[in-house]
N, C-alpha and C positions, 0 to 999 in steps of 0.2 A: 504494500500500500504506500502511495506517495504521501508523505507527511510534510510537504512544503507549504507553509502559510503563504497565501497570496493575498496581500492587502486588498480589501473590498471585493475580493473575488471568491475566496473560499479556502479549502484545504485540499491540496492535490487535485484529484479528479472530482471532488465533491464541491459543487458550486452553489453559492447563494441563489435562492429562487427555485431550487429543486424540490420535488415532492418527496415524501417519506418513501414511497415505492421506488423512486429513482435512486435515492441514497442506499436503500436496501439492496438494490442490484449491485452496488459497489461493495458495501460493507457486510451484507448479510443481515440476518435478523438481530435486532438489538438484544442486549442482555435483559433490559427492563425498559418499560415506558411508563411515563406518568403524565397526567394532565393537570396543569396548574392554572389558576386564574391570575391574569396580569394586574388585577385590581381595577380594571376599567371595563370589566364584563367580557373580555376576550379570553378564550382558552389558548394556552400554549401547550403543545405536546412536546415532551422532552424524551428523546431516545438515547439511552445510555448504552455505550459499548465499553464494558468494563475491561475487556482484554486489550483494547486499544487506548484506554484512558481518554475517551472522547465522549462528549455529550452534544447532541444536536437539538436545536430549538426550532420548532415549526410553529409559525404564527399566521394570523389573518384568516379570512374566510376560506382561502384556498389551502391553508395549512402548508405554507412554503418555508423552506429553510431560511432562517434569518440570523442565526447566531451559533457559534461553536464555543464549547468550553473544553480546553485541552490541557492535559497534564502528562502527556506521553513524552518521555525523555528523548525520543528519536526525532521529535519535531524540529524542522528547520525554518529559518526566516532569513531571506537573502543569502541562502546557501550555508548558513551557520547553525549549528546545533545550539540553540539558545539555552536549553536546560543545563548546559555545561558552563554557562557564563554567569557572572554576578550582575547585579543591577547596573552598575556603571558601564560594564561592557555591553549590555543589551541596549541601554539608552544610547550609547555611542554608536552602535550599529544602526539604530533607527535614525539618528541624526545624520549619520553619514549617507543615508539613503533618502535625505531631504524631507524627513518628518520631524518637525520642530515643536509643534504646539503640545506642551506637556502639562499635566496636572498631577500632583502627588498628594495622596491622602493616606493617613493611617486609619485603617478600618477598626471598628469596635472589637472585632474578634481577634485582632492582633496582627493581621497582615498589612503590609504596605502596598498600596495600589498606585501604579504609575499608568496614567492614561495618555494616549496620543489620540486626541479627538479627530484629527484630520485623517487618521488611519482606522478609526473605529476599533482600537485595540486597547485592552486593559491587561496589564501584567501584574500578577500578585506575588509578593515576595515575603518570606519569613526568614529572618536571620541572614539577609542578603542572598538568599537562594530562591530561585524562581520556583513557585508552587504550581501555578496554573496561568493559562492565557485565555482570555475571552476575546473572541473575534466576531465583529458584526459587519453587516453589509454597508 
């Protein structure tokens, strides 16, 4: 499986806007699925792939892929395995690829979140080690 994060496009062959059936043709059946309310009356279907450390979020009336949550250590971004890098190295990688707008926040649960809004990517760190990446369209 291709685990290259493609900013505003998707993850490898899995592209934003795909249906759950289309993603299952690539990934197979999810380990688990759940439906959550987004707080505005819309249901979000989350497909968890535990063996790949990936969750896919399907939203809207058509239930299309809108977001990934990734914690797979093999994931790459701009050709680099980011789970092997610290926060400074990952931020430098994004800046080197012309993504500059950053927001940093310490979350209540203890992780540090670095957001690059222009790339729709959130990076979550604990003890300077990348824990997960959330990628949106």
